[in-house]
N, CA, C and O atoms as a GROMACS GRO file, in nm:
protein
  280
    1MET      N    1   0.084  -0.118   0.000
    1MET     CA    2   0.000   0.000   0.000
    1MET      C    3   0.088   0.124   0.000
    1MET      O    4   0.191   0.127   0.068
    2SER      N    5   0.049   0.224  -0.074
    2SER     CA    6   0.126   0.346  -0.086
    2SER      C    7   0.101   0.439   0.031
    2SER      O    8   0.000   0.430   0.100
    3ASP      N    9   0.196   0.528   0.052
    3ASP     CA   10   0.178   0.627   0.158
    3ASP      C   11   0.097   0.746   0.105
    3ASP      O   12   0.076   0.759  -0.016
    4ALA      N   13   0.054   0.831   0.196
    4ALA     CA   14  -0.034   0.942   0.161
    4ALA      C   15   0.035   1.041   0.066
    4ALA      O   16  -0.030   1.096  -0.023
    5ALA      N   17   0.164   1.063   0.082
    5ALA     CA   18   0.235   1.158  -0.004
    5ALA      C   19   0.238   1.109  -0.148
    5ALA      O   20   0.220   1.189  -0.241
    6THR      N   21   0.261   0.980  -0.168
    6THR     CA   22   0.264   0.924  -0.303
    6THR      C   23   0.126   0.931  -0.367
    6THR      O   24   0.112   0.968  -0.484
    7LEU      N   25   0.023   0.894  -0.290
    7LEU     CA   26  -0.114   0.899  -0.344
    7LEU      C   27  -0.156   1.042  -0.378
    7LEU      O   28  -0.222   1.065  -0.479
    8THR      N   29  -0.117   1.138  -0.293
    8THR     CA   30  -0.150   1.278  -0.319
    8THR      C   31  -0.081   1.327  -0.446
    8THR      O   32  -0.141   1.400  -0.525
    9ASP      N   33   0.044   1.288  -0.464
    9ASP     CA   34   0.118   1.326  -0.585
    9ASP      C   35   0.051   1.268  -0.709
    9ASP      O   36   0.035   1.338  -0.809
   10GLN      N   37   0.012   1.142  -0.704
   10GLN     CA   38  -0.056   1.079  -0.817
   10GLN      C   39  -0.190   1.146  -0.845
   10GLN      O   40  -0.226   1.167  -0.961
   11LEU      N   41  -0.263   1.180  -0.739
   11LEU     CA   42  -0.392   1.246  -0.755
   11LEU      C   43  -0.376   1.382  -0.821
   11LEU      O   44  -0.454   1.418  -0.909
   12ASP      N   45  -0.276   1.458  -0.779
   12ASP     CA   46  -0.250   1.589  -0.839
   12ASP      C   47  -0.217   1.577  -0.987
   12ASP      O   48  -0.263   1.657  -1.068
   13LYS      N   49  -0.137   1.475  -1.023
   13LYS     CA   50  -0.101   1.455  -1.163
   13LYS      C   51  -0.221   1.415  -1.247
   13LYS      O   52  -0.235   1.460  -1.361
   14LEU      N   53  -0.308   1.330  -1.193
   14LEU     CA   54  -0.427   1.291  -1.267
   14LEU      C   55  -0.522   1.408  -1.285
   14LEU      O   56  -0.580   1.425  -1.392
   15ARG      N   57  -0.539   1.487  -1.182
   15ARG     CA   58  -0.626   1.605  -1.193
   15ARG      C   59  -0.571   1.704  -1.295
   15ARG      O   60  -0.647   1.762  -1.372
   16ALA      N   61  -0.439   1.724  -1.296
   16ALA     CA   62  -0.376   1.814  -1.392
   16ALA      C   63  -0.394   1.762  -1.535
   16ALA      O   64  -0.421   1.839  -1.627
   17ALA      N   65  -0.378   1.631  -1.554
   17ALA     CA   66  -0.396   1.572  -1.686
   17ALA      C   67  -0.539   1.590  -1.734
   17ALA      O   68  -0.562   1.624  -1.850
   18ARG      N   69  -0.634   1.568  -1.645
   18ARG     CA   70  -0.774   1.584  -1.684
   18ARG      C   71  -0.807   1.729  -1.715
   18ARG      O   72  -0.880   1.757  -1.810
   19ALA      N   73  -0.755   1.821  -1.636
   19ALA     CA   74  -0.782   1.964  -1.658
   19ALA      C   75  -0.723   2.011  -1.790
   19ALA      O   76  -0.779   2.100  -1.853
   20SER      N   77  -0.611   1.953  -1.832
   20SER     CA   78  -0.549   1.994  -1.958
   20SER      C   79  -0.607   1.921  -2.078
   20SER      O   80  -0.572   1.951  -2.192
   21GLY      N   81  -0.696   1.825  -2.054
   21GLY     CA   82  -0.758   1.752  -2.163
   21GLY      C   83  -0.680   1.631  -2.209
   21GLY      O   84  -0.716   1.569  -2.309
   22LEU      N   85  -0.574   1.598  -2.140
   22LEU     CA   86  -0.493   1.482  -2.176
   22LEU      C   87  -0.548   1.356  -2.112
   22LEU      O   88  -0.618   1.362  -2.010
   23ARG      N   89  -0.516   1.243  -2.171
   23ARG     CA   90  -0.555   1.115  -2.112
   23ARG      C   91  -0.432   1.037  -2.070
   23ARG      O   92  -0.441   0.917  -2.044
   24ARG      N   93  -0.318   1.103  -2.062
   24ARG     CA   94  -0.193   1.037  -2.030
   24ARG      C   95  -0.129   1.103  -1.908
   24ARG      O   96  -0.127   1.226  -1.897
   25ALA      N   97  -0.077   1.021  -1.817
   25ALA     CA   98  -0.011   1.074  -1.697
   25ALA      C   99   0.116   0.993  -1.673
   25ALA      O  100   0.120   0.873  -1.699
   26ARG      N  101   0.220   1.060  -1.623
   26ARG     CA  102   0.347   0.994  -1.595
   26ARG      C  103   0.370   0.991  -1.445
   26ARG      O  104   0.360   1.093  -1.377
   27PHE      N  105   0.400   0.871  -1.393
   27PHE     CA  106   0.430   0.851  -1.253
   27PHE      C  107   0.567   0.788  -1.242
   27PHE      O  108   0.586   0.672  -1.281
   28ALA      N  109   0.663   0.862  -1.191
   28ALA     CA  110   0.800   0.813  -1.171
   28ALA      C  111   0.853   0.753  -1.300
   28ALA      O  112   0.888   0.826  -1.393
   29ASP      N  113   0.861   0.620  -1.307
   29ASP     CA  114   0.921   0.555  -1.423
   29ASP      C  115   0.820   0.493  -1.519
   29ASP      O  116   0.859   0.422  -1.612
   30ARG      N  117   0.692   0.520  -1.499
   30ARG     CA  118   0.592   0.461  -1.588
   30ARG      C  119   0.493   0.567  -1.636
   30ARG      O  120   0.471   0.668  -1.571
   31GLU      N  121   0.434   0.539  -1.751
   31GLU     CA  122   0.337   0.630  -1.809
   31GLU      C  123   0.208   0.551  -1.834
   31GLU      O  124   0.210   0.439  -1.883
   32VAL      N  125   0.095   0.613  -1.798
   32VAL     CA  126  -0.035   0.548  -1.812
   32VAL      C  127  -0.121   0.631  -1.906
   32VAL      O  128  -0.129   0.753  -1.893
   33GLU      N  129  -0.185   0.563  -2.002
   33GLU     CA  130  -0.278   0.631  -2.091
   33GLU      C  131  -0.418   0.573  -2.068
   33GLU      O  132  -0.437   0.452  -2.077
   34TYR      N  133  -0.512   0.660  -2.038
   34TYR     CA  134  -0.650   0.618  -2.010
   34TYR      C  135  -0.730   0.622  -2.140
   34TYR      O  136  -0.708   0.710  -2.224
   35ARG      N  137  -0.822   0.528  -2.156
   35ARG     CA  138  -0.899   0.517  -2.280
   35ARG      C  139  -1.006   0.626  -2.293
   35ARG      O  140  -1.040   0.666  -2.404
   36SER      N  141  -1.057   0.672  -2.180
   36SER     CA  142  -1.164   0.771  -2.186
   36SER      C  143  -1.158   0.861  -2.062
   36SER      O  144  -1.085   0.833  -1.967
   37ASP      N  145  -1.235   0.968  -2.068
   37ASP     CA  146  -1.243   1.057  -1.952
   37ASP      C  147  -1.309   0.986  -1.836
   37ASP      O  148  -1.274   1.010  -1.720
   38ARG      N  149  -1.403   0.898  -1.864
   38ARG     CA  150  -1.472   0.823  -1.759
   38ARG      C  151  -1.374   0.735  -1.682
   38ARG      O  152  -1.383   0.723  -1.560
   39GLU      N  153  -1.281   0.673  -1.753
   39GLU     CA  154  -1.180   0.589  -1.688
   39GLU      C  155  -1.086   0.675  -1.602
   39GLU      O  156  -1.045   0.633  -1.494
   40LEU      N  157  -1.053   0.794  -1.650
   40LEU     CA  158  -0.969   0.887  -1.574
   40LEU      C  159  -1.040   0.934  -1.448
   40LEU      O  160  -0.979   0.942  -1.342
   41VAL      N  161  -1.169   0.964  -1.458
   41VAL     CA  162  -1.248   1.004  -1.342
   41VAL      C  163  -1.256   0.891  -1.239
   41VAL      O  164  -1.249   0.916  -1.119
   42ALA      N  165  -1.268   0.768  -1.287
   42ALA     CA  166  -1.272   0.653  -1.196
   42ALA      C  167  -1.139   0.638  -1.121
   42ALA      O  168  -1.138   0.604  -1.003
   43ALA      N  169  -1.028   0.662  -1.190
   43ALA     CA  170  -0.897   0.654  -1.126
   43ALA      C  171  -0.882   0.763  -1.020
   43ALA      O  172  -0.826   0.739  -0.913
   44ILE      N  173  -0.932   0.882  -1.049
   44ILE     CA  174  -0.927   0.992  -0.953
   44ILE      C  175  -1.012   0.958  -0.830
   44ILE      O  176  -0.969   0.980  -0.717
   45ALA      N  177  -1.131   0.906  -0.853
   45ALA     CA  178  -1.219   0.869  -0.742
   45ALA      C  179  -1.156   0.760  -0.656
   45ALA      O  180  -1.169   0.762  -0.533
   46ASP      N  181  -1.089   0.664  -0.720
   46ASP     CA  182  -1.023   0.557  -0.645
   46ASP      C  183  -0.912   0.614  -0.556
   46ASP      O  184  -0.901   0.576  -0.440
   47LEU      N  185  -0.832   0.703  -0.610
   47LEU     CA  186  -0.726   0.764  -0.530
   47LEU      C  187  -0.783   0.845  -0.414
   47LEU      O  188  -0.730   0.842  -0.303
   48GLU      N  189  -0.892   0.918  -0.440
   48GLU     CA  190  -0.954   0.997  -0.333
   48GLU      C  191  -1.005   0.906  -0.221
   48GLU      O  192  -0.989   0.939  -0.104
   49SER      N  193  -1.065   0.793  -0.257
   49SER     CA  194  -1.116   0.703  -0.154
   49SER      C  195  -1.002   0.636  -0.078
   49SER      O  196  -1.012   0.615   0.043
   50ARG      N  197  -0.893   0.603  -0.146
   50ARG     CA  198  -0.776   0.545  -0.078
   50ARG      C  199  -0.713   0.646   0.017
   50ARG      O  200  -0.669   0.608   0.126
   51LEU      N  201  -0.707   0.772  -0.022
   51LEU     CA  202  -0.655   0.876   0.068
   51LEU      C  203  -0.746   0.894   0.188
   51LEU      O  204  -0.699   0.911   0.301
   52ALA      N  205  -0.876   0.891   0.166
   52ALA     CA  206  -0.970   0.904   0.277
   52ALA      C  207  -0.956   0.788   0.374
   52ALA      O  208  -0.964   0.807   0.496
   53ALA      N  209  -0.934   0.669   0.322
   53ALA     CA  210  -0.917   0.552   0.409
   53ALA      C  211  -0.788   0.563   0.491
   53ALA      O  212  -0.786   0.523   0.608
   54LEU      N  213  -0.684   0.617   0.432
   54LEU     CA  214  -0.558   0.634   0.505
   54LEU      C  215  -0.572   0.736   0.618
   54LEU      O  216  -0.511   0.722   0.724
   55SER      N  217  -0.652   0.840   0.594
   55SER     CA  218  -0.667   0.945   0.695
   55SER      C  219  -0.774   0.911   0.798
   55SER      O  220  -0.793   0.985   0.895
   56GLY      N  221  -0.846   0.801   0.776
   56GLY     CA  222  -0.948   0.759   0.872
   56GLY      C  223  -1.082   0.828   0.854
   56GLY      O  224  -1.170   0.812   0.939
   57ARG      N  225  -1.099   0.903   0.747
   57ARG     CA  226  -1.227   0.970   0.722
   57ARG      C  227  -1.326   0.874   0.660
   57ARG      O  228  -1.288   0.780   0.589
   58ARG      N  229  -1.450   0.898   0.687
   58ARG     CA  230  -1.557   0.820   0.626
   58ARG      C  231  -1.617   0.901   0.513
   58ARG      O  232  -1.612   1.024   0.516
   59PRO      N  233  -1.672   0.835   0.413
   59PRO     CA  234  -1.733   0.910   0.301
   59PRO      C  235  -1.851   0.993   0.350
   59PRO      O  236  -1.929   0.948   0.434
   60SER      N  237  -1.864   1.113   0.296
   60SER     CA  238  -1.972   1.201   0.338
   60SER      C  239  -2.098   1.181   0.254
   60SER      O  240  -2.206   1.226   0.293
   61THR      N  241  -2.085   1.114   0.141
   61THR     CA  242  -2.199   1.092   0.054
   61THR      C  243  -2.207   0.944   0.018
   61THR      O  244  -2.108   0.882  -0.020
   62ILE      N  245  -2.326   0.890   0.029
   62ILE     CA  246  -2.350   0.753  -0.013
   62ILE      C  247  -2.460   0.756  -0.117
   62ILE      O  248  -2.568   0.811  -0.092
   63ARG      N  249  -2.435   0.698  -0.233
   63ARG     CA  250  -2.532   0.699  -0.342
   63ARG      C  251  -2.592   0.561  -0.358
   63ARG      O  252  -2.520   0.461  -0.362
   64PHE      N  253  -2.723   0.556  -0.369
   64PHE     CA  254  -2.794   0.432  -0.392
   64PHE      C  255  -2.846   0.429  -0.535
   64PHE      O  256  -2.890   0.531  -0.588
   65SER      N  257  -2.840   0.314  -0.596
   65SER     CA  258  -2.896   0.294  -0.728
   65SER      C  259  -2.997   0.182  -0.718
   65SER      O  260  -2.962   0.068  -0.687
   66THR      N  261  -3.122   0.214  -0.746
   66THR     CA  262  -3.228   0.113  -0.732
   66THR      C  263  -3.303   0.097  -0.864
   66THR      O  264  -3.298   0.183  -0.951
   67SER      N  265  -3.371  -0.014  -0.875
   67SER     CA  266  -3.448  -0.042  -0.995
   67SER      C  267  -3.567  -0.132  -0.959
   67SER      O  268  -3.559  -0.211  -0.865
   68LYS      N  269  -3.675  -0.120  -1.032
   68LYS     CA  270  -3.790  -0.207  -1.012
   68LYS      C  271  -3.770  -0.340  -1.083
   68LYS      O  272  -3.849  -0.433  -1.065
   69GLY      N  273  -3.665  -0.350  -1.164
   69GLY     CA  274  -3.637  -0.474  -1.234
   69GLY      C  275  -3.723  -0.498  -1.354
   69GLY      O  276  -3.739  -0.613  -1.397
   70LEU      N  277  -3.780  -0.393  -1.409
   70LEU     CA  278  -3.868  -0.410  -1.528
   70LEU      C  279  -3.789  -0.406  -1.654
   70LEU      O  280  -3.845  -0.418  -1.763
   0.00000   0.00000   0.00000
């Protein structure tokens, strides 16, 4: 598991890549290219939740998805 400083650095780089319209981010010795903006957003959300877990915070929003099954 990564430390908070590494996760924060990765999160900043992903946010910067998304803000500039790029789908590619470089982390130390590797480069990652995301297929879509949705995949990039999912990676950002994952890093945010991992950082929250490290700091002991609980999520402030819980979303439910329901269906009648029709």
